[in-house]
C-alpha positions, -999 to 999 in steps of 0.1 A, spaced: -697 158 349 -695 121 344 -715 90 353 -711 69 384 -726 35 392 -763 29 395 -769 47 362 -782 35 328 -750 47 311 -728 28 336 -748 -4 329 -748 1 291 -710 5 292 -706 -27 312 -729 -47 289 -708 -34 260 -675 -45 276 -664 -11 291 -654 -2 326 -664 30 342 -633 46 359 -656 66 382 -678 37 393 -666 39 429 -678 75 433 -708 77 456 -727 101 434 -747 90 403 -735 119 383 -703 133 399 -686 165 388 -649 157 380 -620 178 369 -596 170 341 -570 163 367 -593 136 382 -598 122 347 -560 121 342 -556 103 376 -583 77 366 -563 70 334 -592 59 311 -583 39 281 -613 53 262 -632 85 266 -667 89 252 -680 125 247 -717 126 239 -736 153 220 -761 156 248 -771 166 274 -739 187 269 -728 191 233 -691 182 231 -673 194 200 -638 189 185 -628 222 201 -631 206 235 -601 183 227 -579 213 233 -589 211 270 -571 178 272 -538 192 258 -522 195 293 -532 159 300 -516 141 270 -505 114 294 -541 101 297 -540 67 279 -571 75 259 -556 108 246 -522 91 238 -540 64 219 -564 86 200 -594 69 217 -616 99 224 -648 94 206 -677 118 200 -709 97 203 -746 101 198 -759 109 233 -792 93 226 -775 59 219 -755 62 251 -780 75 276 -815 69 264 -831 36 270 -859 23 248 -860 13 211 -824 26 205 -809 -1 227 -803 -25 198 -784 1 178 -764 12 208 -754 -24 215 -741 -26 179 -722 6 179 -706 8 214 -686 -24 217 -662 -16 188 -653 18 205 -645 0 237 -626 -30 224 -589 -31 234 
């Protein structure tokens, strides 16, 4: 699952200078395959620790898709899901932490 447009995460990424490669999907939270991720060719991949807890072991799932720009460049980041997806008092910290991960 990823995020589509019309979501807090999509808007937070945009404010921080990122572009959502699945923004044109009609669903707010579309289910995508790794093949679809590869076709979208993201330059950065953010893997949060919630609502699903991504771990280092999940990087092996990307092995067949080493041509994804984010994988080639080592730009897969494990992030605090609260800072990515929860609005409220954490916004200031999120705005500090996210832009460096998304910078070219």
